[in-house]
C-alpha positions as CSV (number, residue, x, y, z in Angstrom):
1,X,-0.4,35.8,28.7
2,X,2.0,35.0,25.1
3,X,1.7,31.7,24.2
4,X,5.9,30.4,24.0
5,X,6.0,27.0,21.7
6,X,9.2,24.7,21.8
7,X,11.0,24.3,18.5
8,X,8.8,21.0,18.2
9,X,5.6,23.9,19.0
10,X,6.9,25.5,16.4
11,X,7.6,23.3,13.5
12,X,3.8,21.9,13.4
13,X,2.3,25.2,13.9
14,X,4.5,26.8,11.3
15,X,1.9,27.2,7.9
16,X,3.1,24.6,5.8
17,X,1.4,23.4,2.5
18,X,-0.6,19.9,4.1
19,X,-2.1,23.3,6.4
20,X,-3.1,25.1,3.3
21,X,-4.3,22.3,1.6
22,X,-6.9,21.4,4.3
23,X,-7.6,24.9,4.9
24,X,-9.1,25.4,1.5
25,X,-10.5,22.0,1.6
26,X,-12.3,23.4,4.8
27,X,-13.8,26.8,3.7
28,X,-14.7,24.9,0.1
29,X,-16.6,22.7,1.9
30,X,-17.9,25.4,4.7
31,X,-20.7,26.9,1.3
32,X,-19.8,30.5,2.9
33,X,-17.9,31.0,-0.9
34,X,-18.4,29.3,-3.7
35,X,-15.1,27.4,-4.7
36,X,-14.4,24.8,-8.0
37,X,-12.8,21.9,-5.0
38,X,-10.0,21.1,-7.3
39,X,-7.3,21.1,-5.0
40,X,-7.8,18.7,-1.8
41,X,-7.6,14.8,-1.5
42,X,-10.7,13.6,-0.9
43,X,-12.1,11.4,-2.9
44,X,-15.3,11.0,-4.6
45,X,-18.6,10.5,-3.6
46,X,-19.0,7.4,-6.0
47,X,-23.4,5.9,-5.9
48,X,-22.9,2.0,-5.4
49,X,-20.0,2.7,-2.8
50,X,-21.1,5.0,-0.3
51,X,-24.3,2.0,-0.5
52,X,-22.6,-0.1,0.6
53,X,-21.3,2.1,3.5
54,X,-25.0,2.6,4.3
55,X,-25.6,-0.7,4.4
56,X,-22.5,-2.4,7.0
57,X,-23.5,0.5,9.1
58,X,-27.1,-0.5,9.0
59,X,-26.3,-3.7,10.0
60,X,-23.5,-3.1,12.7
61,X,-27.0,-1.5,14.2
62,X,-29.1,-4.6,13.3
63,X,-26.9,-5.9,15.7
64,X,-26.8,-4.2,18.5
65,X,-23.8,-6.4,20.4
66,X,-21.5,-5.4,17.8
67,X,-22.4,-1.3,17.9
68,X,-21.8,-1.6,22.0
69,X,-18.3,-3.1,20.8
70,X,-17.5,-0.5,18.9
71,X,-18.3,2.2,20.4
72,X,-17.6,1.2,24.5
73,X,-15.0,-1.2,24.0
74,X,-11.0,-0.4,23.5
75,X,-8.9,-2.1,20.8
76,X,-5.9,-3.1,21.3
77,X,-3.1,-0.6,20.5
78,X,-2.3,-2.4,17.6
79,X,-5.8,-2.4,15.8
80,X,-9.0,-4.7,16.8
81,X,-7.8,-7.8,16.2
82,X,-10.9,-9.6,14.0
83,X,-9.8,-7.2,11.2
84,X,-6.2,-7.9,11.4
85,X,-6.8,-11.6,10.9
86,X,-9.2,-11.1,7.8
87,X,-6.4,-8.6,6.2
88,X,-3.7,-11.7,7.1
89,X,-5.7,-14.2,5.3
90,X,-6.6,-11.8,2.4
91,X,-2.9,-10.8,1.7
92,X,-2.4,-14.4,1.6
93,X,-4.9,-15.8,-0.2
94,X,-4.9,-13.7,-2.8
95,X,-0.8,-12.9,-2.9
96,X,1.8,-15.4,-0.9
97,X,2.7,-12.8,1.6
98,X,3.2,-15.4,4.1
99,X,2.3,-12.9,7.1
100,X,1.0,-13.5,10.5
101,X,-1.0,-11.0,12.6
102,X,2.4,-10.2,14.0
103,X,3.0,-8.3,10.8
104,X,-0.2,-5.8,11.2
105,X,-0.4,-2.8,12.8
106,X,-3.4,0.1,12.8
107,X,-3.3,3.9,12.9
108,X,-5.5,6.2,12.5
109,X,-5.1,7.3,9.7
110,X,-1.7,6.6,7.0
111,X,-0.7,10.3,7.7
112,X,-0.2,9.6,11.8
113,X,1.5,6.2,10.2
114,X,3.8,8.2,8.5
115,X,4.5,10.4,11.1
116,X,5.6,7.1,13.3
117,X,7.8,5.8,10.9
118,X,9.6,8.8,9.8
119,X,10.5,9.9,13.1
120,X,11.3,6.1,14.6
121,X,14.2,5.1,11.6
122,X,15.4,8.6,10.6
123,X,16.8,11.8,12.7
124,X,18.9,12.4,15.5
125,X,20.6,9.2,17.2
126,X,22.5,8.9,20.2
127,X,25.8,8.9,18.3
128,X,25.8,12.0,17.3
129,X,24.7,11.0,13.3
130,X,22.3,12.2,11.7
131,X,19.6,10.4,9.4
132,X,17.0,10.6,6.2
133,X,14.8,9.4,4.3
134,X,15.4,9.1,1.0
135,X,12.4,10.0,-1.5
136,X,14.5,8.3,-4.7
137,X,12.0,9.9,-7.5
138,X,10.1,13.4,-6.3
139,X,8.1,15.5,-7.0
140,X,6.2,13.6,-4.3
141,X,3.2,13.4,-1.6
142,X,2.6,17.1,0.6
143,X,1.8,15.4,3.4
144,X,5.2,13.8,4.1
145,X,7.3,16.9,4.2
146,X,7.2,18.6,7.7
147,X,7.0,15.8,9.6
148,X,10.2,15.4,10.5
149,X,10.4,16.6,14.3
150,X,14.5,17.7,13.1
151,X,15.4,18.8,11.2
152,X,16.1,18.4,7.1
153,X,14.6,14.6,7.4
154,X,14.2,14.0,3.9
155,X,16.7,13.6,0.7
156,X,14.7,13.8,-2.6
157,X,16.6,12.8,-6.6
158,X,15.1,14.7,-9.1
159,X,13.6,12.7,-11.9
160,X,14.9,12.4,-15.8
161,X,11.8,13.7,-17.6
162,X,10.3,11.2,-21.0
163,X,7.8,13.1,-23.2
164,X,5.4,10.8,-25.1
165,X,3.2,12.4,-27.1
166,X,3.2,16.9,-27.8
167,X,1.6,17.1,-24.1
168,X,2.4,14.3,-22.1
169,X,5.0,13.0,-20.3
170,X,5.9,11.8,-17.3
171,X,9.2,10.5,-14.4
172,X,11.3,8.5,-13.5
173,X,13.7,7.5,-11.6
174,X,17.7,8.8,-12.2
175,X,19.4,5.5,-10.6
176,X,22.3,7.3,-12.9
177,X,22.2,9.7,-10.3
178,X,20.7,8.3,-7.1
179,X,22.8,7.1,-4.4
180,X,22.6,5.3,-1.1
181,X,24.8,6.6,1.4
182,X,25.3,5.5,5.4
183,X,23.2,9.2,6.1
184,X,20.6,6.9,4.7
185,X,17.8,5.3,7.3
186,X,15.0,4.3,4.5
187,X,13.8,4.9,1.2
188,X,10.1,5.9,0.5
189,X,8.3,5.6,-2.1
190,X,4.2,6.6,-2.7
191,X,1.9,4.1,-5.8
192,X,0.4,5.8,-7.6
193,X,2.7,9.2,-6.7
194,X,0.6,11.7,-5.1
195,X,0.4,14.3,-6.6
196,X,1.0,13.1,-10.5
197,X,-0.5,10.6,-10.3
198,X,3.4,8.2,-11.6
199,X,3.1,4.8,-10.9
200,X,6.7,3.5,-10.5
201,X,7.5,0.5,-12.9
202,X,8.1,-3.1,-11.5
203,X,11.7,-2.9,-13.0
204,X,12.2,0.2,-10.7
205,X,10.4,-0.8,-8.0
206,X,12.6,-4.1,-8.2
207,X,15.6,-1.6,-8.3
208,X,14.5,0.2,-5.6
209,X,13.9,-3.2,-3.6
210,X,17.6,-4.4,-4.0
211,X,18.9,-1.3,-3.0
212,X,17.3,-1.1,0.3
213,X,18.4,-4.3,0.7
214,X,22.1,-4.5,0.1
215,X,21.8,-1.9,2.3
216,X,19.9,-3.2,5.6
217,X,17.7,-0.5,5.3
218,X,13.8,-1.0,5.2
219,X,11.3,0.7,1.6
220,X,8.8,2.0,2.1
221,X,5.8,2.2,0.0
222,X,3.1,4.2,0.4
223,X,-0.3,2.1,-1.0
224,X,-2.9,4.5,0.0
225,X,-4.2,4.4,-4.0
226,X,-3.2,1.6,-4.7
227,X,-2.6,-1.9,-4.9
228,X,-4.5,-4.4,-3.9
229,X,-7.4,-1.7,-3.0
230,X,-8.4,0.8,-2.7
231,X,-7.1,-0.5,-6.9
232,X,-6.5,3.6,-7.9
233,X,-3.9,2.4,-10.3
234,X,-4.6,1.9,-14.2
235,X,-2.5,-0.6,-14.3
236,X,-1.8,-3.9,-13.9
237,X,0.6,-4.7,-11.1
238,X,1.6,-7.3,-8.7
239,X,1.3,-5.5,-5.0
240,X,4.2,-7.5,-2.9
241,X,5.7,-7.9,0.5
242,X,9.2,-8.9,1.9
243,X,11.2,-8.5,5.4
244,X,12.9,-5.5,4.2
245,X,9.3,-3.6,3.2
246,X,7.0,-1.5,4.8
247,X,3.4,-1.2,2.6
248,X,0.6,1.4,4.0
249,X,-2.3,0.8,3.7
250,X,-5.2,2.4,4.3
251,X,-9.2,3.0,4.0
252,X,-9.6,6.9,3.2
253,X,-9.5,6.7,-0.9
254,X,-11.7,3.1,-0.1
255,X,-14.2,5.7,1.3
256,X,-14.3,5.9,4.2
257,X,-11.6,9.6,4.6
258,X,-14.2,9.9,8.1
259,X,-13.0,6.7,9.7
260,X,-9.1,7.7,10.3
261,X,-7.7,4.4,9.6
262,X,-4.4,3.3,8.0
263,X,-2.5,0.2,8.2
264,X,1.2,-0.8,8.5
265,X,2.5,-4.3,7.0
266,X,5.7,-5.0,7.9
267,X,8.4,-7.4,10.1
268,X,7.1,-7.6,13.2
269,X,10.2,-5.1,15.2
270,X,8.3,-2.8,13.3
271,X,5.1,-3.6,13.3
272,X,5.8,-3.8,17.9
273,X,7.5,-0.3,18.0
274,X,4.3,1.1,15.6
275,X,2.3,-0.9,18.8
276,X,4.3,1.3,21.4
277,X,4.0,4.5,19.9
278,X,-0.1,4.0,19.3
279,X,-0.5,3.0,23.5
280,X,1.5,6.3,23.8
281,X,0.0,8.4,21.4
282,X,-3.2,7.6,21.5
283,X,-3.7,4.6,23.2
284,X,-5.9,3.5,20.6
285,X,-7.7,3.4,17.3
286,X,-10.6,4.4,15.3
287,X,-12.5,1.2,15.4
288,X,-15.5,1.6,12.7
289,X,-13.4,1.8,9.5
290,X,-11.6,-1.4,11.4
291,X,-15.5,-3.4,11.1
292,X,-16.9,-1.9,8.4
293,X,-15.3,-3.4,5.6
294,X,-14.0,-6.8,8.3
295,X,-16.4,-8.8,6.0
296,X,-15.5,-7.0,2.1
297,X,-12.0,-8.5,3.1
298,X,-13.5,-12.5,4.7
299,X,-15.3,-12.7,0.9
300,X,-13.4,-10.6,-1.1
301,X,-16.0,-8.6,-2.1
302,X,-12.6,-5.2,-1.7
303,X,-11.2,-7.0,-4.5
304,X,-14.0,-6.4,-6.9
305,X,-15.6,-3.2,-5.0
306,X,-12.1,-1.9,-5.7
307,X,-11.2,-3.3,-9.9
308,X,-15.6,-3.2,-10.9
309,X,-16.5,0.4,-8.9
310,X,-13.8,2.5,-8.0
311,X,-10.7,1.7,-10.7
312,X,-13.7,2.3,-13.3
313,X,-14.2,5.5,-11.5
314,X,-11.6,6.9,-11.5
315,X,-9.6,6.2,-14.3
316,X,-12.8,7.4,-16.6
317,X,-12.4,10.5,-14.7
318,X,-8.6,11.1,-15.8
319,X,-9.2,10.4,-19.4
320,X,-12.3,12.9,-19.7
321,X,-9.7,15.1,-16.9
322,X,-6.9,14.7,-20.0
323,X,-9.6,15.6,-23.1
324,X,-10.6,18.9,-21.3
325,X,-7.3,19.9,-21.0
326,X,-6.4,19.7,-24.0
327,X,-9.4,20.7,-25.1
328,X,-9.3,23.7,-23.7
329,X,-5.4,24.4,-23.7
330,X,-4.3,26.1,-26.6
331,X,-2.0,23.5,-28.6
332,X,0.8,26.0,-29.2
333,X,1.3,26.7,-25.9
334,X,4.0,24.0,-23.6
335,X,2.5,22.7,-21.3
336,X,2.0,19.1,-20.8
337,X,0.0,16.3,-18.3
338,X,1.8,13.7,-16.4
339,X,0.7,10.0,-18.2
340,X,-2.1,9.4,-15.9
341,X,-1.7,6.1,-14.3
342,X,-2.8,6.1,-11.1
343,X,-4.8,8.1,-7.4
344,X,-7.1,10.8,-8.4
345,X,-4.8,13.4,-10.0
346,X,-3.9,15.7,-13.0
347,X,-0.7,16.8,-13.1
348,X,-0.2,19.6,-14.9
349,X,3.9,21.0,-15.4
350,X,3.5,24.9,-17.8
351,X,7.2,24.8,-19.3
352,X,8.4,28.5,-19.6
353,X,5.0,29.9,-17.3
354,X,6.6,33.3,-17.0
355,X,4.3,33.9,-13.2
356,X,4.7,31.6,-10.6
357,X,2.1,28.7,-10.3
358,X,1.6,30.3,-6.7
359,X,1.1,33.3,-8.2
360,X,-1.5,31.2,-10.5
361,X,-2.7,29.4,-7.8
362,X,-3.3,32.8,-6.2
363,X,-5.3,34.2,-9.9
364,X,-7.3,31.5,-10.1
365,X,-8.4,31.4,-5.9
366,X,-10.0,34.9,-6.7
367,X,-11.6,33.2,-9.9
368,X,-13.4,30.6,-6.9
369,X,-11.1,27.5,-7.9
370,X,-9.1,26.0,-5.5
371,X,-5.8,24.1,-6.9
372,X,-2.4,23.3,-5.1
373,X,0.7,24.9,-6.6
374,X,3.7,22.3,-7.6
375,X,6.5,24.0,-5.3
376,X,5.3,22.5,-2.1
377,X,5.4,18.5,-3.7
378,X,9.7,19.7,-4.7
379,X,11.3,19.0,-0.9
380,X,14.1,17.7,0.3
381,X,16.7,18.9,-2.5
382,X,18.6,22.2,-2.5
383,X,18.3,22.1,-6.3
384,X,16.2,25.9,-5.9
385,X,17.4,26.9,-9.6
386,X,15.1,24.2,-11.2
387,X,12.6,26.1,-12.3
388,X,10.5,23.1,-13.5
389,X,9.0,23.2,-9.2
390,X,7.4,26.7,-9.9
391,X,5.9,24.9,-13.2
392,X,3.2,22.5,-12.7
393,X,0.1,22.1,-10.1
394,X,-2.2,19.4,-9.2
395,X,-5.9,19.2,-9.6
396,X,-8.1,17.2,-8.4
397,X,-10.7,16.1,-10.8
398,X,-12.8,13.2,-8.5
399,X,-15.5,16.1,-8.2
400,X,-18.5,16.3,-9.9
401,X,-18.2,16.6,-13.9
402,X,-19.4,20.3,-13.6
403,X,-17.3,21.5,-11.4
404,X,-14.5,19.7,-13.2
405,X,-15.1,21.3,-16.5
406,X,-15.9,24.2,-15.4
407,X,-12.6,24.4,-12.7
408,X,-10.2,23.1,-15.9
409,X,-11.8,25.1,-18.5
410,X,-10.9,28.7,-15.9
411,X,-7.8,27.2,-15.0
412,X,-6.9,27.3,-19.4
413,X,-8.1,30.6,-19.3
414,X,-5.9,31.6,-16.4
415,X,-2.3,30.0,-18.3
416,X,-3.2,31.8,-21.1
417,X,-3.4,34.7,-19.5
418,X,0.0,34.3,-18.6
419,X,1.9,33.5,-21.1
420,X,0.2,36.6,-23.2
421,X,1.7,38.2,-20.2
422,X,-2.0,40.0,-19.0
């Protein structure tokens, strides 16, 4: 039989950056070959966090009726009522969002949520028009790139680059060039930004919020790594919400990626639409993660876990990773590391690199080091001549110190060889 795919099938089955990333992760985790896995987005196994999850699962097992409810029953398409009530009370208590249970829906992971949101809000409309999602600053999350059912769903804006010191830089939104035309259906940002660990400033967020409000479109904020949980953000920010915002949260980087629990906070129209899509596509959501985390929202221990355990762990990993890179890389080379402001990545820019980041990725893979070549994170912009997008790689620093240190040393060696023309 010859498998003939529809246009939709071909779109989702094509070789994509996110597929390559997950394939690399699967190979590394299989144990078939020894790899230093610095490429995926898997959170670290933090002992105190893992102990807490074992304790919570033990609590659920001890109370048999709780286990039966979790395993035997479908939840509502919008999510587990007890979890949603606890989340609403938590957000109102700490941040004054003024939301109700009608403002929250659960999905099977935030990746799933963005597929729904992007294709609900943008694409082909019945009047023949085509509307897109504006990414006001790229590089942006690799997992967005191929989620559009329709053609070219994204419009991305090149950033301004600030040089902080000899080997540190930071991206900023270029508001002078940013325009929100009639063809824009929504604005979307991740904060912290995957891949660069950039945290948009409060002023940038306020400016984007105002642009969205003025144009009558939503601003989507991807908080997978951010506030209020898991809190992998190395500066103080206040989570905020408004009628025109769509805020995405996740339990993955809290340490529960296997439960596939995404959270969307938005106005009632968006939540009703998401609930309808949930019912059609997946009937209901996985509820184990919701059951595990509900008591942590009720007693606020989720904040203590985020602020006192998770954030310090990743902040320490980031600082150590930057120190190792600066130690291993030749100071005379034109390399730059993005200011590490959150998430679990180092974003290395090798200016005027004689080979592409893809070629560097292949060289590193031969030496048993997995990273992600940067060009996958630059999509939605036709500026193919911008060499910067072929000079960057994303490095995950969440693995054990010996793995990260050995991997960074090999990266530095291969970068030096590339500049030397070897």
